[in-house]
N, CA, C and O atoms as a CHARMM CRD file, in Angstrom:
* protein
*
  340
    1    1 MET  N    -80.98800-112.25000 -49.26000 PROA 1      0.00000
    2    1 MET  CA   -80.28500-111.90900 -48.03900 PROA 1      0.00000
    3    1 MET  C    -80.73900-110.55100 -47.49200 PROA 1      0.00000
    4    1 MET  O    -80.87000-110.37800 -46.28100 PROA 1      0.00000
    5    2 CYS  N    -80.97700-109.59500 -48.39000 PROA 2      0.00000
    6    2 CYS  CA   -81.42700-108.27800 -47.96200 PROA 2      0.00000
    7    2 CYS  C    -82.73800-108.36800 -47.18500 PROA 2      0.00000
    8    2 CYS  O    -82.90700-107.69500 -46.16800 PROA 2      0.00000
    9    3 GLU  N    -83.64700-109.18200 -47.65200 PROA 3      0.00000
   10    3 GLU  CA   -84.93400-109.33500 -46.98200 PROA 3      0.00000
   11    3 GLU  C    -84.74800-109.94400 -45.59700 PROA 3      0.00000
   12    3 GLU  O    -85.43100-109.54800 -44.65300 PROA 3      0.00000
   13    4 ALA  N    -83.84700-110.88600 -45.46700 PROA 4      0.00000
   14    4 ALA  CA   -83.57000-111.50600 -44.16900 PROA 4      0.00000
   15    4 ALA  C    -83.01400-110.47300 -43.19000 PROA 4      0.00000
   16    4 ALA  O    -83.40800-110.44900 -42.02400 PROA 4      0.00000
   17    5 LEU  N    -82.11700-109.63700 -43.65100 PROA 5      0.00000
   18    5 LEU  CA   -81.56600-108.58100 -42.79200 PROA 5      0.00000
   19    5 LEU  C    -82.64100-107.58000 -42.41100 PROA 5      0.00000
   20    5 LEU  O    -82.69800-107.12600 -41.26800 PROA 5      0.00000
   21    6 ARG  N    -83.48200-107.24100 -43.35600 PROA 6      0.00000
   22    6 ARG  CA   -84.56400-106.29700 -43.08900 PROA 6      0.00000
   23    6 ARG  C    -85.48400-106.85500 -42.01000 PROA 6      0.00000
   24    6 ARG  O    -85.90000-106.12500 -41.11000 PROA 6      0.00000
   25    7 GLU  N    -85.80500-108.14100 -42.09400 PROA 7      0.00000
   26    7 GLU  CA   -86.65700-108.76700 -41.08300 PROA 7      0.00000
   27    7 GLU  C    -85.95500-108.82300 -39.73300 PROA 7      0.00000
   28    7 GLU  O    -86.58200-108.62000 -38.69300 PROA 7      0.00000
   29    8 LEU  N    -84.66300-109.09600 -39.74900 PROA 8      0.00000
   30    8 LEU  CA   -83.89100-109.19000 -38.51800 PROA 8      0.00000
   31    8 LEU  C    -83.85800-107.85400 -37.77600 PROA 8      0.00000
   32    8 LEU  O    -83.93600-107.81400 -36.54800 PROA 8      0.00000
   33    9 PHE  N    -83.74300-106.77800 -38.52200 PROA 9      0.00000
   34    9 PHE  CA   -83.62800-105.44700 -37.91800 PROA 9      0.00000
   35    9 PHE  C    -84.92000-104.64000 -38.00700 PROA 9      0.00000
   36    9 PHE  O    -84.90000-103.42600 -37.80100 PROA 9      0.00000
   37   10 ALA  N    -86.02300-105.28000 -38.30300 PROA 10     0.00000
   38   10 ALA  CA   -87.29100-104.57900 -38.50600 PROA 10     0.00000
   39   10 ALA  C    -87.68800-103.72800 -37.30600 PROA 10     0.00000
   40   10 ALA  O    -88.08000-102.57400 -37.47900 PROA 10     0.00000
   41   11 ASP  N    -87.59800-104.26300 -36.11100 PROA 11     0.00000
   42   11 ASP  CA   -88.00200-103.50600 -34.92000 PROA 11     0.00000
   43   11 ASP  C    -87.12000-102.28100 -34.73100 PROA 11     0.00000
   44   11 ASP  O    -87.61000-101.18700 -34.45200 PROA 11     0.00000
   45   12 GLU  N    -85.82900-102.47400 -34.88400 PROA 12     0.00000
   46   12 GLU  CA   -84.90100-101.35000 -34.71200 PROA 12     0.00000
   47   12 GLU  C    -85.13500-100.27400 -35.77600 PROA 12     0.00000
   48   12 GLU  O    -85.11400 -99.08100 -35.47300 PROA 12     0.00000
   49   13 LEU  N    -85.35400-100.69400 -37.00200 PROA 13     0.00000
   50   13 LEU  CA   -85.60400 -99.73700 -38.07200 PROA 13     0.00000
   51   13 LEU  C    -86.90500 -98.98300 -37.85100 PROA 13     0.00000
   52   13 LEU  O    -86.98000 -97.77800 -38.09100 PROA 13     0.00000
   53   14 GLU  N    -87.92700 -99.69400 -37.39300 PROA 14     0.00000
   54   14 GLU  CA   -89.21000 -99.05400 -37.11800 PROA 14     0.00000
   55   14 GLU  C    -89.06000 -98.03000 -35.98900 PROA 14     0.00000
   56   14 GLU  O    -89.60800 -96.93100 -36.06700 PROA 14     0.00000
   57   15 GLU  N    -88.32100 -98.39400 -34.94800 PROA 15     0.00000
   58   15 GLU  CA   -88.10100 -97.47700 -33.82900 PROA 15     0.00000
   59   15 GLU  C    -87.36100 -96.23000 -34.29900 PROA 15     0.00000
   60   15 GLU  O    -87.71100 -95.11600 -33.90800 PROA 15     0.00000
   61   16 ARG  N    -86.35100 -96.40900 -35.12800 PROA 16     0.00000
   62   16 ARG  CA   -85.60200 -95.25800 -35.65000 PROA 16     0.00000
   63   16 ARG  C    -86.49600 -94.36900 -36.51300 PROA 16     0.00000
   64   16 ARG  O    -86.38200 -93.14400 -36.48100 PROA 16     0.00000
   65   17 GLU  N    -87.37500 -94.98800 -37.27200 PROA 17     0.00000
   66   17 GLU  CA   -88.28700 -94.21900 -38.10700 PROA 17     0.00000
   67   17 GLU  C    -89.22000 -93.38300 -37.24200 PROA 17     0.00000
   68   17 GLU  O    -89.45500 -92.21000 -37.53400 PROA 17     0.00000
   69   18 VAL  N    -89.75200 -93.97900 -36.18100 PROA 18     0.00000
   70   18 VAL  CA   -90.64400 -93.26900 -35.27000 PROA 18     0.00000
   71   18 VAL  C    -89.90200 -92.10500 -34.62000 PROA 18     0.00000
   72   18 VAL  O    -90.43400 -90.99700 -34.53700 PROA 18     0.00000
   73   19 VAL  N    -88.69000 -92.34800 -34.16500 PROA 19     0.00000
   74   19 VAL  CA   -87.88400 -91.29300 -33.53800 PROA 19     0.00000
   75   19 VAL  C    -87.61100 -90.17700 -34.55100 PROA 19     0.00000
   76   19 VAL  O    -87.70000 -88.99700 -34.21200 PROA 19     0.00000
   77   20 GLY  N    -87.28600 -90.54000 -35.76400 PROA 20     0.00000
   78   20 GLY  CA   -87.02700 -89.54900 -36.80500 PROA 20     0.00000
   79   20 GLY  C    -88.24100 -88.69500 -37.10800 PROA 20     0.00000
   80   20 GLY  O    -88.12800 -87.48100 -37.28100 PROA 20     0.00000
   81   21 ILE  N    -89.38500 -89.32100 -37.17100 PROA 21     0.00000
   82   21 ILE  CA   -90.63100 -88.58500 -37.41600 PROA 21     0.00000
   83   21 ILE  C    -90.90500 -87.62800 -36.26600 PROA 21     0.00000
   84   21 ILE  O    -91.26300 -86.47100 -36.48600 PROA 21     0.00000
   85   22 GLN  N    -90.73700 -88.11300 -35.03800 PROA 22     0.00000
   86   22 GLN  CA   -90.97300 -87.26900 -33.86000 PROA 22     0.00000
   87   22 GLN  C    -90.03400 -86.06800 -33.85300 PROA 22     0.00000
   88   22 GLN  O    -90.46100 -84.94800 -33.57400 PROA 22     0.00000
   89   23 LYS  N    -88.77200 -86.29000 -34.15500 PROA 23     0.00000
   90   23 LYS  CA   -87.80600 -85.18900 -34.20200 PROA 23     0.00000
   91   23 LYS  C    -88.17900 -84.18900 -35.29400 PROA 23     0.00000
   92   23 LYS  O    -88.02000 -82.98200 -35.10600 PROA 23     0.00000
   93   24 GLY  N    -88.67000 -84.67400 -36.42300 PROA 24     0.00000
   94   24 GLY  CA   -89.11100 -83.79100 -37.49300 PROA 24     0.00000
   95   24 GLY  C    -90.29300 -82.93100 -37.07200 PROA 24     0.00000
   96   24 GLY  O    -90.35800 -81.74700 -37.40200 PROA 24     0.00000
   97   25 ILE  N    -91.22000 -83.52900 -36.34700 PROA 25     0.00000
   98   25 ILE  CA   -92.37600 -82.78900 -35.84000 PROA 25     0.00000
   99   25 ILE  C    -91.91100 -81.71300 -34.86900 PROA 25     0.00000
  100   25 ILE  O    -92.34600 -80.56400 -34.95000 PROA 25     0.00000
  101   26 GLU  N    -91.02700 -82.08900 -33.95000 PROA 26     0.00000
  102   26 GLU  CA   -90.50300 -81.12500 -32.97800 PROA 26     0.00000
  103   26 GLU  C    -89.79900 -79.97300 -33.68000 PROA 26     0.00000
  104   26 GLU  O    -89.98600 -78.81300 -33.31100 PROA 26     0.00000
  105   27 GLN  N    -88.99700 -80.28100 -34.68300 PROA 27     0.00000
  106   27 GLN  CA   -88.28000 -79.24600 -35.42300 PROA 27     0.00000
  107   27 GLN  C    -89.26300 -78.30700 -36.12700 PROA 27     0.00000
  108   27 GLN  O    -89.04800 -77.09500 -36.16100 PROA 27     0.00000
  109   28 GLY  N    -90.32000 -78.85300 -36.67600 PROA 28     0.00000
  110   28 GLY  CA   -91.34000 -78.03400 -37.32500 PROA 28     0.00000
  111   28 GLY  C    -92.02000 -77.08900 -36.35000 PROA 28     0.00000
  112   28 GLY  O    -92.28000 -75.93200 -36.68000 PROA 28     0.00000
  113   29 ILE  N    -92.30700 -77.57600 -35.15300 PROA 29     0.00000
  114   29 ILE  CA   -92.93700 -76.73500 -34.13500 PROA 29     0.00000
  115   29 ILE  C    -91.97900 -75.62500 -33.72200 PROA 29     0.00000
  116   29 ILE  O    -92.38100 -74.46800 -33.59700 PROA 29     0.00000
  117   30 VAL  N    -90.70700 -75.97600 -33.51000 PROA 30     0.00000
  118   30 VAL  CA   -89.69000 -74.98000 -33.14000 PROA 30     0.00000
  119   30 VAL  C    -89.62300 -73.88900 -34.20400 PROA 30     0.00000
  120   30 VAL  O    -89.62400 -72.70200 -33.87900 PROA 30     0.00000
  121   31 GLU  N    -89.56600 -74.28400 -35.46400 PROA 31     0.00000
  122   31 GLU  CA   -89.49400 -73.31000 -36.55000 PROA 31     0.00000
  123   31 GLU  C    -90.74000 -72.42700 -36.58500 PROA 31     0.00000
  124   31 GLU  O    -90.64500 -71.23400 -36.87400 PROA 31     0.00000
  125   32 SER  N    -91.88700 -72.99400 -36.29900 PROA 32     0.00000
  126   32 SER  CA   -93.12600 -72.21100 -36.27900 PROA 32     0.00000
  127   32 SER  C    -93.11800 -71.20000 -35.13800 PROA 32     0.00000
  128   32 SER  O    -93.53200 -70.05500 -35.31600 PROA 32     0.00000
  129   33 ILE  N    -92.64900 -71.62000 -33.97400 PROA 33     0.00000
  130   33 ILE  CA   -92.54600 -70.70100 -32.83200 PROA 33     0.00000
  131   33 ILE  C    -91.63600 -69.53800 -33.18900 PROA 33     0.00000
  132   33 ILE  O    -91.98400 -68.37800 -32.96500 PROA 33     0.00000
  133   34 LEU  N    -90.47100 -69.84700 -33.74500 PROA 34     0.00000
  134   34 LEU  CA   -89.51000 -68.79700 -34.08000 PROA 34     0.00000
  135   34 LEU  C    -90.06100 -67.86500 -35.15700 PROA 34     0.00000
  136   34 LEU  O    -89.83200 -66.65700 -35.10800 PROA 34     0.00000
  137   35 GLU  N    -90.77900 -68.41500 -36.12000 PROA 35     0.00000
  138   35 GLU  CA   -91.37200 -67.58900 -37.17100 PROA 35     0.00000
  139   35 GLU  C    -92.39500 -66.62200 -36.58800 PROA 35     0.00000
  140   35 GLU  O    -92.41200 -65.44600 -36.95000 PROA 35     0.00000
  141   36 LEU  N    -93.24000 -67.10400 -35.69700 PROA 36     0.00000
  142   36 LEU  CA   -94.22500 -66.23000 -35.05300 PROA 36     0.00000
  143   36 LEU  C    -93.54700 -65.14800 -34.22700 PROA 36     0.00000
  144   36 LEU  O    -93.94300 -63.98400 -34.27900 PROA 36     0.00000
  145   37 LEU  N    -92.52800 -65.52800 -33.46800 PROA 37     0.00000
  146   37 LEU  CA   -91.83800 -64.55900 -32.62700 PROA 37     0.00000
  147   37 LEU  C    -91.08600 -63.52200 -33.45400 PROA 37     0.00000
  148   37 LEU  O    -91.01200 -62.35800 -33.06200 PROA 37     0.00000
  149   38 ASN  N    -90.53300 -63.92400 -34.58100 PROA 38     0.00000
  150   38 ASN  CA   -89.83900 -62.97200 -35.45900 PROA 38     0.00000
  151   38 ASN  C    -90.77800 -61.88400 -35.95700 PROA 38     0.00000
  152   38 ASN  O    -90.33900 -60.77800 -36.27400 PROA 38     0.00000
  153   39 GLU  N    -92.06500 -62.19300 -36.02600 PROA 39     0.00000
  154   39 GLU  CA   -93.05100 -61.20900 -36.46500 PROA 39     0.00000
  155   39 GLU  C    -93.23100 -60.08500 -35.44400 PROA 39     0.00000
  156   39 GLU  O    -93.65700 -58.98400 -35.79500 PROA 39     0.00000
  157   40 ILE  N    -92.90600 -60.36700 -34.17800 PROA 40     0.00000
  158   40 ILE  CA   -93.15100 -59.35000 -33.14000 PROA 40     0.00000
  159   40 ILE  C    -91.87500 -58.74200 -32.57000 PROA 40     0.00000
  160   40 ILE  O    -91.94500 -57.82000 -31.75700 PROA 40     0.00000
  161   41 GLY  N    -90.71700 -59.23800 -32.98100 PROA 41     0.00000
  162   41 GLY  CA   -89.48600 -58.62700 -32.48200 PROA 41     0.00000
  163   41 GLY  C    -88.27600 -59.50600 -32.68100 PROA 41     0.00000
  164   41 GLY  O    -88.36100 -60.62100 -33.19600 PROA 41     0.00000
  165   42 ASP  N    -87.13500 -58.96500 -32.25300 PROA 42     0.00000
  166   42 ASP  CA   -85.88400 -59.71600 -32.31600 PROA 42     0.00000
  167   42 ASP  C    -85.84400 -60.71500 -31.16400 PROA 42     0.00000
  168   42 ASP  O    -86.13100 -60.37900 -30.01500 PROA 42     0.00000
  169   43 ILE  N    -85.48700 -61.93300 -31.49500 PROA 43     0.00000
  170   43 ILE  CA   -85.46000 -62.99500 -30.48600 PROA 43     0.00000
  171   43 ILE  C    -84.05500 -63.07000 -29.90100 PROA 43     0.00000
  172   43 ILE  O    -83.09100 -63.30400 -30.62900 PROA 43     0.00000
  173   44 PRO  N    -83.93300 -62.87200 -28.58500 PROA 44     0.00000
  174   44 PRO  CA   -82.60700 -62.97100 -27.96200 PROA 44     0.00000
  175   44 PRO  C    -82.03300 -64.38600 -28.11700 PROA 44     0.00000
  176   44 PRO  O    -82.77000 -65.37100 -28.16000 PROA 44     0.00000
  177   45 THR  N    -80.72500 -64.45800 -28.20000 PROA 45     0.00000
  178   45 THR  CA   -80.03800 -65.73200 -28.38200 PROA 45     0.00000
  179   45 THR  C    -80.41200 -66.73800 -27.30500 PROA 45     0.00000
  180   45 THR  O    -80.65100 -67.90800 -27.60500 PROA 45     0.00000
  181   46 HSD  N    -80.46400 -66.29900 -26.06300 PROA 46     0.00000
  182   46 HSD  CA   -80.78100 -67.22700 -24.96700 PROA 46     0.00000
  183   46 HSD  C    -82.18400 -67.81400 -25.11900 PROA 46     0.00000
  184   46 HSD  O    -82.41300 -68.96900 -24.75700 PROA 46     0.00000
  185   47 LEU  N    -83.12000 -67.03500 -25.64700 PROA 47     0.00000
  186   47 LEU  CA   -84.47700 -67.54700 -25.85100 PROA 47     0.00000
  187   47 LEU  C    -84.50000 -68.55100 -27.00800 PROA 47     0.00000
  188   47 LEU  O    -85.17100 -69.58000 -26.92900 PROA 47     0.00000
  189   48 LYS  N    -83.76700 -68.24900 -28.07400 PROA 48     0.00000
  190   48 LYS  CA   -83.66700 -69.20500 -29.18600 PROA 48     0.00000
  191   48 LYS  C    -83.10300 -70.53300 -28.68200 PROA 48     0.00000
  192   48 LYS  O    -83.59900 -71.60200 -29.03800 PROA 48     0.00000
  193   49 GLU  N    -82.06600 -70.45500 -27.85500 PROA 49     0.00000
  194   49 GLU  CA   -81.45700 -71.67700 -27.31600 PROA 49     0.00000
  195   49 GLU  C    -82.44400 -72.45000 -26.46500 PROA 49     0.00000
  196   49 GLU  O    -82.50800 -73.67700 -26.54200 PROA 49     0.00000
  197   50 THR  N    -83.21100 -71.74300 -25.65600 PROA 50     0.00000
  198   50 THR  CA   -84.22300 -72.39600 -24.81900 PROA 50     0.00000
  199   50 THR  C    -85.23100 -73.14100 -25.68900 PROA 50     0.00000
  200   50 THR  O    -85.59300 -74.28200 -25.40100 PROA 50     0.00000
  201   51 ILE  N    -85.67300 -72.48800 -26.74500 PROA 51     0.00000
  202   51 ILE  CA   -86.66000 -73.10000 -27.64000 PROA 51     0.00000
  203   51 ILE  C    -86.04700 -74.28900 -28.36900 PROA 51     0.00000
  204   51 ILE  O    -86.66400 -75.35200 -28.44100 PROA 51     0.00000
  205   52 PHE  N    -84.83100 -74.12400 -28.91600 PROA 52     0.00000
  206   52 PHE  CA   -84.16700 -75.21600 -29.64200 PROA 52     0.00000
  207   52 PHE  C    -83.87000 -76.41300 -28.73900 PROA 52     0.00000
  208   52 PHE  O    -83.89300 -77.55600 -29.19600 PROA 52     0.00000
  209   53 ASN  N    -83.59200 -76.15700 -27.46600 PROA 53     0.00000
  210   53 ASN  CA   -83.21400 -77.24100 -26.55500 PROA 53     0.00000
  211   53 ASN  C    -84.40400 -77.98800 -25.97100 PROA 53     0.00000
  212   53 ASN  O    -84.23000 -79.02500 -25.33000 PROA 53     0.00000
  213   54 GLN  N    -85.60700 -77.47400 -26.18400 PROA 54     0.00000
  214   54 GLN  CA   -86.79900 -78.15000 -25.66000 PROA 54     0.00000
  215   54 GLN  C    -87.15000 -79.32300 -26.58500 PROA 54     0.00000
  216   54 GLN  O    -87.31500 -79.14500 -27.79200 PROA 54     0.00000
  217   55 SER  N    -87.26100 -80.50400 -26.01100 PROA 55     0.00000
  218   55 SER  CA   -87.56100 -81.68000 -26.82900 PROA 55     0.00000
  219   55 SER  C    -88.89200 -82.33800 -26.45300 PROA 55     0.00000
  220   55 SER  O    -89.25400 -83.37200 -27.01400 PROA 55     0.00000
  221   56 ASN  N    -89.60400 -81.75200 -25.52600 PROA 56     0.00000
  222   56 ASN  CA   -90.90400 -82.27900 -25.13800 PROA 56     0.00000
  223   56 ASN  C    -91.97200 -81.69900 -26.06700 PROA 56     0.00000
  224   56 ASN  O    -92.22800 -80.49500 -26.04300 PROA 56     0.00000
  225   57 SER  N    -92.58600 -82.54100 -26.87200 PROA 57     0.00000
  226   57 SER  CA   -93.57000 -82.08700 -27.86200 PROA 57     0.00000
  227   57 SER  C    -94.74700 -81.36500 -27.22500 PROA 57     0.00000
  228   57 SER  O    -95.24200 -80.38200 -27.77600 PROA 57     0.00000
  229   58 ALA  N    -95.19500 -81.83500 -26.08200 PROA 58     0.00000
  230   58 ALA  CA   -96.33500 -81.19500 -25.41800 PROA 58     0.00000
  231   58 ALA  C    -95.98500 -79.77000 -25.00100 PROA 58     0.00000
  232   58 ALA  O    -96.80000 -78.85900 -25.14900 PROA 58     0.00000
  233   59 ILE  N    -94.79100 -79.58000 -24.48600 PROA 59     0.00000
  234   59 ILE  CA   -94.35600 -78.23900 -24.09100 PROA 59     0.00000
  235   59 ILE  C    -94.20400 -77.35900 -25.32600 PROA 59     0.00000
  236   59 ILE  O    -94.62700 -76.20300 -25.32200 PROA 59     0.00000
  237   60 LEU  N    -93.60200 -77.90100 -26.38100 PROA 60     0.00000
  238   60 LEU  CA   -93.44800 -77.11800 -27.61000 PROA 60     0.00000
  239   60 LEU  C    -94.80100 -76.70200 -28.17600 PROA 60     0.00000
  240   60 LEU  O    -94.95200 -75.57200 -28.64100 PROA 60     0.00000
  241   61 LYS  N    -95.77900 -77.59200 -28.14200 PROA 61     0.00000
  242   61 LYS  CA   -97.11900 -77.25000 -28.63100 PROA 61     0.00000
  243   61 LYS  C    -97.72700 -76.13700 -27.78600 PROA 61     0.00000
  244   61 LYS  O    -98.37900 -75.23200 -28.30800 PROA 61     0.00000
  245   62 SER  N    -97.50800 -76.21400 -26.48400 PROA 62     0.00000
  246   62 SER  CA   -97.98900 -75.16900 -25.58600 PROA 62     0.00000
  247   62 SER  C    -97.32000 -73.83500 -25.91700 PROA 62     0.00000
  248   62 SER  O    -97.98000 -72.79800 -25.97000 PROA 62     0.00000
  249   63 TRP  N    -96.01800 -73.87300 -26.13500 PROA 63     0.00000
  250   63 TRP  CA   -95.27800 -72.65300 -26.47700 PROA 63     0.00000
  251   63 TRP  C    -95.72900 -72.09200 -27.82100 PROA 63     0.00000
  252   63 TRP  O    -95.74200 -70.87500 -28.00600 PROA 63     0.00000
  253   64 LEU  N    -96.09500 -72.95100 -28.75200 PROA 64     0.00000
  254   64 LEU  CA   -96.57700 -72.49000 -30.05200 PROA 64     0.00000
  255   64 LEU  C    -97.85800 -71.68900 -29.87300 PROA 64     0.00000
  256   64 LEU  O    -98.02600 -70.63800 -30.49100 PROA 64     0.00000
  257   65 LYS  N    -98.75300 -72.17600 -29.04000 PROA 65     0.00000
  258   65 LYS  CA   -99.99600 -71.45200 -28.76800 PROA 65     0.00000
  259   65 LYS  C    -99.72000 -70.11900 -28.09300 PROA 65     0.00000
  260   65 LYS  O   -100.35900 -69.11300 -28.40100 PROA 65     0.00000
  261   66 ILE  N    -98.75500 -70.11700 -27.16100 PROA 66     0.00000
  262   66 ILE  CA   -98.38100 -68.87400 -26.48300 PROA 66     0.00000
  263   66 ILE  C    -97.79000 -67.89400 -27.48900 PROA 66     0.00000
  264   66 ILE  O    -98.10600 -66.70400 -27.46300 PROA 66     0.00000
  265   67 ALA  N    -96.93100 -68.39400 -28.37700 PROA 67     0.00000
  266   67 ALA  CA   -96.31600 -67.53300 -29.39300 PROA 67     0.00000
  267   67 ALA  C    -97.37500 -66.93100 -30.31300 PROA 67     0.00000
  268   67 ALA  O    -97.25700 -65.77900 -30.72900 PROA 67     0.00000
  269   68 ALA  N    -98.40000 -67.70400 -30.62600 PROA 68     0.00000
  270   68 ALA  CA   -99.46200 -67.22400 -31.51300 PROA 68     0.00000
  271   68 ALA  C   -100.25200 -66.08400 -30.88200 PROA 68     0.00000
  272   68 ALA  O   -100.78500 -65.22900 -31.58900 PROA 68     0.00000
  273   69 ARG  N   -100.32800 -66.06900 -29.55600 PROA 69     0.00000
  274   69 ARG  CA  -101.08400 -65.03200 -28.84200 PROA 69     0.00000
  275   69 ARG  C   -100.21000 -63.88100 -28.35900 PROA 69     0.00000
  276   69 ARG  O   -100.72700 -62.83600 -27.96400 PROA 69     0.00000
  277   70 ALA  N    -98.89800 -64.06200 -28.38800 PROA 70     0.00000
  278   70 ALA  CA   -97.98400 -63.08500 -27.79300 PROA 70     0.00000
  279   70 ALA  C    -97.97800 -61.76300 -28.56000 PROA 70     0.00000
  280   70 ALA  O    -98.04200 -61.73000 -29.78900 PROA 70     0.00000
  281   71 ASN  N    -97.90000 -60.68000 -27.79400 PROA 71     0.00000
  282   71 ASN  CA   -97.79200 -59.34500 -28.37600 PROA 71     0.00000
  283   71 ASN  C    -96.36600 -58.82200 -28.32600 PROA 71     0.00000
  284   71 ASN  O    -96.03700 -57.82000 -28.96100 PROA 71     0.00000
  285   72 SER  N    -95.52000 -59.51500 -27.56100 PROA 72     0.00000
  286   72 SER  CA   -94.12800 -59.09700 -27.43600 PROA 72     0.00000
  287   72 SER  C    -93.26500 -60.30800 -27.07100 PROA 72     0.00000
  288   72 SER  O    -93.76400 -61.32300 -26.58400 PROA 72     0.00000
  289   73 ILE  N    -91.98300 -60.17800 -27.31500 PROA 73     0.00000
  290   73 ILE  CA   -91.03900 -61.23000 -26.93300 PROA 73     0.00000
  291   73 ILE  C    -91.04400 -61.38700 -25.42000 PROA 73     0.00000
  292   73 ILE  O    -91.00400 -62.50200 -24.90000 PROA 73     0.00000
  293   74 GLU  N    -91.09300 -60.26900 -24.72600 PROA 74     0.00000
  294   74 GLU  CA   -91.10700 -60.31100 -23.25900 PROA 74     0.00000
  295   74 GLU  C    -92.35200 -61.01900 -22.74200 PROA 74     0.00000
  296   74 GLU  O    -92.28400 -61.79300 -21.78700 PROA 74     0.00000
  297   75 GLY  N    -93.49200 -60.75000 -23.37900 PROA 75     0.00000
  298   75 GLY  CA   -94.73100 -61.42100 -22.98600 PROA 75     0.00000
  299   75 GLY  C    -94.64100 -62.92100 -23.19600 PROA 75     0.00000
  300   75 GLY  O    -95.08000 -63.70000 -22.35000 PROA 75     0.00000
  301   76 PHE  N    -94.07000 -63.32800 -24.32500 PROA 76     0.00000
  302   76 PHE  CA   -93.87600 -64.75600 -24.59500 PROA 76     0.00000
  303   76 PHE  C    -92.98000 -65.36900 -23.52700 PROA 76     0.00000
  304   76 PHE  O    -93.30000 -66.41400 -22.96200 PROA 76     0.00000
  305   77 THR  N    -91.85700 -64.71200 -23.25600 PROA 77     0.00000
  306   77 THR  CA   -90.89600 -65.22500 -22.27500 PROA 77     0.00000
  307   77 THR  C    -91.54800 -65.38000 -20.91000 PROA 77     0.00000
  308   77 THR  O    -91.35700 -66.39400 -20.23900 PROA 77     0.00000
  309   78 ASN  N    -92.31600 -64.37700 -20.49800 PROA 78     0.00000
  310   78 ASN  CA   -92.99500 -64.44800 -19.20300 PROA 78     0.00000
  311   78 ASN  C    -93.98200 -65.61000 -19.14900 PROA 78     0.00000
  312   78 ASN  O    -94.07400 -66.30200 -18.13500 PROA 78     0.00000
  313   79 GLU  N    -94.71600 -65.82300 -20.22900 PROA 79     0.00000
  314   79 GLU  CA   -95.70900 -66.89200 -20.26200 PROA 79     0.00000
  315   79 GLU  C    -95.07300 -68.28000 -20.24300 PROA 79     0.00000
  316   79 GLU  O    -95.57600 -69.17300 -19.56100 PROA 79     0.00000
  317   80 ILE  N    -93.98000 -68.47900 -20.97600 PROA 80     0.00000
  318   80 ILE  CA   -93.38400 -69.81400 -20.98700 PROA 80     0.00000
  319   80 ILE  C    -92.71200 -70.11900 -19.64600 PROA 80     0.00000
  320   80 ILE  O    -92.58300 -71.28100 -19.26000 PROA 80     0.00000
  321   81 GLN  N    -92.28600 -69.06800 -18.94100 PROA 81     0.00000
  322   81 GLN  CA   -91.70200 -69.29700 -17.62100 PROA 81     0.00000
  323   81 GLN  C    -92.76100 -69.74700 -16.62200 PROA 81     0.00000
  324   81 GLN  O    -92.45300 -70.44800 -15.65800 PROA 81     0.00000
  325   82 LYS  N    -93.98700 -69.35200 -16.84900 PROA 82     0.00000
  326   82 LYS  CA   -95.10100 -69.75300 -15.98100 PROA 82     0.00000
  327   82 LYS  C    -95.58400 -71.17300 -16.29700 PROA 82     0.00000
  328   82 LYS  O    -96.10600 -71.87000 -15.42700 PROA 82     0.00000
  329   83 SER  N    -95.40300 -71.58400 -17.54300 PROA 83     0.00000
  330   83 SER  CA   -95.92700 -72.89100 -17.95600 PROA 83     0.00000
  331   83 SER  C    -95.08000 -74.03100 -17.40100 PROA 83     0.00000
  332   83 SER  O    -93.87300 -73.88000 -17.21200 PROA 83     0.00000
  333   84 PRO  N    -95.72100 -75.18100 -17.13900 PROA 84     0.00000
  334   84 PRO  CA   -94.98000 -76.32700 -16.60500 PROA 84     0.00000
  335   84 PRO  C    -93.92500 -76.82900 -17.60300 PROA 84     0.00000
  336   84 PRO  O    -94.16000 -76.88100 -18.81000 PROA 84     0.00000
  337   85 GLN  N    -92.78500 -77.18600 -17.07200 PROA 85     0.00000
  338   85 GLN  CA   -91.70700 -77.68400 -17.91400 PROA 85     0.00000
  339   85 GLN  C    -91.21300 -78.95900 -17.32700 PROA 85     0.00000
  340   85 GLN  O    -90.29400 -79.57300 -17.86900 PROA 85     0.00000
């Protein structure tokens, strides 16, 4: 019976797995951005919220690159405001 249920819900389970993996990737990118920014200064709460609330992987990847090059929190903030969202 378990196998029959697994087959019945296979598509839904696969979709949930894909979504879970994507969310994990996004969370990893967010954590990497915050880690890089912590190296250059204190991150204001509003900026942390902006980063945590972003769910577009392409934008997060772009922000990660900006964070890697940033010399200041203000510089990072200015650059992400210029980038497409």
